[in-house]
N, C-alpha and C positions, 0 to 999 in steps of 0.2 A: 473490382472495387474502384469507384470514381476517384479521379486525381484529387478533387477537393477534399474527399474524406481522408485520403492518404496524407495530405498536407496538414489537416486538422489533427490527425493522430500523431504525426511526427512532431508538430508543435507541442502537443500535450506531453510527449515523451521528454522533450527538452525541459519543459517546466517541471515535470515530475522528478527527473534526475537532478535538476537544479535545486528544488526546494529540499530534497533529501541531502544533497551535498552541503547546502547552507546549514541545515539542521545538525549534521554531523560535525561541522566545523565550529559550531557554537559552543559556548562554555557550559550551557545548562540545557541539554537537549530534552530532558524529561519535562521541564517546565515550559520550554519554548513550544513544543508540539501541542501541549494542552492549551496554551494561550492562543496559538494559531487557530486551532479548531474552534475555540470560543469566539474569536474574532469573526470567522466565517459564519458561524451560527448566528451571531448577533446581526451581521449584515443581512442575513436571510430571514430575520424575524418577521418583516412585513408579510412574507409569503405564509408564515405560520399563523399570523393573525387573520389573513384573508381565508385561508383554507387549513384550519387546524387538523392534525391527524388523530382526531378523536376516535375514529373507527378502529385504530390499531394500537391502542395505548400499551397493551401487553407486549407487542412486537417492538414498540418504541423503547421500552425498558430493556428488553432482551438485547436489542442492537446497541443501546447505550452502554451496557455492561461489556459487550464484545469489543466495541470500539474503544472504550476506556482501557481495557486490557491491552488492546493493540497499541494505543498511544504510549502507555507505560512501558511495555516490553520493547517497542522500537526505540524509544528514547534511551532506555537502559542499554540496549544492544549497541547503539551508537557511542555511548560513553565508554563501553567496555572493549570495543574492537574497531578495526579498520572498516571504512565504508565499503571497500572492495571485497570484504568478506561478508559483512552483515547485510548489506543491501541486496546483493543477488540471492542470498539464501532466503531472506524475508520475502522477496518477490517470487522466487522459484518454488518455494514450498507449497504455496496455495494451488497452482495448477497441478502440481504433483498429487496432492491430496484429492483434488477434484477428479482427476483422471482415474486414480486408483479407487476412489469411492464409487464412481459410476461403474467401474469394472467389477469390483469385488462385492460391494454392498447392494447395488441396484441391478446386478446381473446384466449389465449392458455389454454388448459385444463390441470391443474396441476395433477401430479401423487399423489398417497397417500403419498409417501416419501416426495415430495415437500411440501405438506400441513402440514405434521407433522414437517418438518424442519422449515417452516415459523413460526409455533406456538412456537416451542422450541426457535428459534432465537429471536422472539419478547420478550419472557419471559426473556431470558438472557440479552438482551439489556436494557429492562426496569429495571431489577435488578441492572445492573451496573449504569444506569442513576440515579436510586434512591440512590445508594451508593455515587455517585459523588455529588448529591445534599446535602446529609447528611454531606459530607466533605467540603461543600462550594466550590465545583469545577464545578458549573453549567456551567460556561463559557467554560471549557474544554470539557464538555459533548456536548454542542452545536457545538463547533468547530470541534470535532471529527466526529460528525454525518454529518456535511456538507462536511468534508473531504471524507467520504464515497461516497457522491453524486458526488464529483469531480472524484473519482476513476472510478465510472460507466461511467462518461462522456468520460474521455480520453481512457478508455478501449474499448468502442464502436468505437470511432474514430480510434484508433490504429488498431483494428481488421479489420476494413474496409481498412485502408491505406496499411497495409503490404501485402494485396492481390494484390496491384497494383505496389508496388515498393520494393526495397531491405530493409529488416528489420533493419539491423545494421546501414546503412547509414541514414535511416529515424530516428532511435532512436537517433543517434548522433546529428542531427540537432535539433530535438525536445528538447533534454536535454540541449543543449547549449543555445538555445533561451529562454527556460522556466527559466533556472537558471539565465541568464543575466537579464531577466525581473524582477525576484524577487529581485535581487541585485540592480537594477536600482530604484525600488520602495522604498526599505528600505535604500538605499544609506549608507551602513556602512562605517565608516572611515577606513583607512588602519590600524590604531592601533587596530581596532576591528577584522580585518581579520587575521593578523599575528598569534595571539595566537591559532587560530582554524584550521590552515592549515593542521597539521598532523592529527588532529581529523577528518577533512573532508575527508582526503584520506582513513582513516580507514572505515568510514561510507560508502564512495563511493565504496570501494572494497567489502564490505559486500553486498551493494545493487546490484552492478553489478554481483557479484558472485552468489547471490541468483537467479537473473533473468536468468543468463546463465545456471544454473543447471535445472531450470524449462523448458527452451527451449529444453535441451537435453532429459528431461523426456517426453515432448510432442511428441518427435520422437518415443517413445517406448510404449506409453500408450494413452488412450483416454483423451481428454482435461478435461472432467468432472471428471474423476477419479483423475487426477493430481490436479485440482483445489480443489476438495473435501479434499484430503489428505493435501494440503497446509494449511488448516485451523488449523492444529495442532500447527502452530506457535503462535496462540493466547494464548494457555495454556503455551507454552514454555516461551513466553514473560513475563507472570505473574510470573512464577516460577523463571526466571532469575533475574527479578527486585528485588525480595526479599523485597517487601514493606509490611508493617504491616497493611494490609487492612482487615484482617479477612477472614473467610470462605466464606462470601458472594461474594467476588471478584473472588475466585477460582471457585465457583459453577457457577457464571455468565459467566466466561470465558469458562468453560466446555460446558455450554448450547449454547453459541455462536459458539463454535467449532463444536459441533454435529449438531446444526441447520443449520449452513452455509454449512457444508459438505453434508447434505441431500438435500439442495436446489440446489447446483451446480453439484451434482454427476450425 
């Protein structure tokens, strides 16, 4: 893996851990994440005008629903529990489901690294889930786990869609529709929106920047290598949060990082 790709991915992990930490520390994470996605979607609107995703409108709607659920669930998980519990579970559930799905549903023969990764990942997730239960954050654990399921769903949809249409125009429409859907369901009053506008822009810039750096890394290295190295953000998120959760949280995050990396590599 070229050094330039490694540096791009590591920069992306810092941004990803940073915007999730900022979102968790905010007073209204459910609204902030929707506004952040709306901000990024609007910034990318010129790409949608130049190259509208008319070929994949059905997939656009499906991805919008999945991403809307992702936003709502992640924001609620962050309100309900610690970042050191919710963030690693949300990030780690997706590669766990992907690895198990390929093995059990698609009859793919897993490599030794994948098997070891799945075992380590399960232990890490169970450790963090147990910690969340001890801290009376069971709701955050469940919400974070379902968030991972939504991540798998929209990732599969998007991977299929961008082979048929322009990626940036597609992303713009999906982000605008999904965020508007979340805001329509939650119906926050204007007085609730004004205080979080600047915070939403910061989170949106972090989210968009992290994704952009990953796209650049994909051009220089294999997707599995990039995805595996991205899991470092789990440990970074726990470190940046500086929550007093004890060594169990850190070891759980490390196991999730190593396990997920082995599964997707």
